[in-house]
Structures are given as structure tokens and as C-alpha cells.
N, C-alpha and C positions, 0 to 999 in steps of 0.2 A: 265525666263527660256522658255520663247517662242521663242527665238531665238536658243537655244538647239534644241526644238522640230523641227523649222523650216531646222537647218542643218542637223537633222538625217533623216529627207524627209517625217515628219509626214504629213497626208493629212489633217487632222481637228485638229485644235489646239486651245482649248479653255484655257482662264485663271480664276485660281479660287481664291484661298488665297494667303498668303506670302508662301516663301520658308521655315521658320520653323513650320509652320502649315498650308501646303496646301491644306486639306479640314475641317479646323477647326479654332476656334479659341478662345483659353482659357480666353479671357477677356469676352466673351458674358453670359448671362445668359441661362443656359438648354435649355429655352424656344426659347430665340434667336436663339441658336445654332440649335436646328432643325430646324427651320423655315429656316434658312440660308442656311445648307445641303440639305434642300426640293428644294430649289430655285437652288442649283449647279446641283444637280441630275436632274432636270427639263429642265435645260439650255443644258445639256450633251444631254440628249435624242433627243431633239431639235437639238441639234446639227450632231448628229447621223444621224437624219432621213432628213436632208437638202442633195440634191444632189449636187455633185460637179463638174466641169470641171478640177480643178488646186485646188493647196493646198490653205487653209484660215484658217484664225486667227477669232475665234469667240469672241466678247468681254463679 
């Protein structure tokens, strides 16, 4: 999905989950899922707060 975001002209690109479950994982326990989602949201907020001069892919 990163390549699609780049071709669409996105400035900030952050990878999260897999295509069938981009923001979740049905194989995780509810506690693990909650902690994983919190991490994704924290990374997204850090990504938004990062000043950019050009497009960037965040791990």
C-alpha cells in the first residue's frame, strides 16, 4: 500500500497492519490488540507532528 500512497502524492505515509486487517489483527487477544492499536495511534500522532520538507515513509 505504500507504493499506492506515494503514487497518490501523500506526504506522510505510515505502514500499519496487513491489507485484510489494516488496523487490527484477529489473531491477537483483546489485550494485545488494544496495546497494538495504541501503538499505531501514537506513531500516527508522531508522524503528524514531524515537520516535513518532502514526502516521507514512516516505519
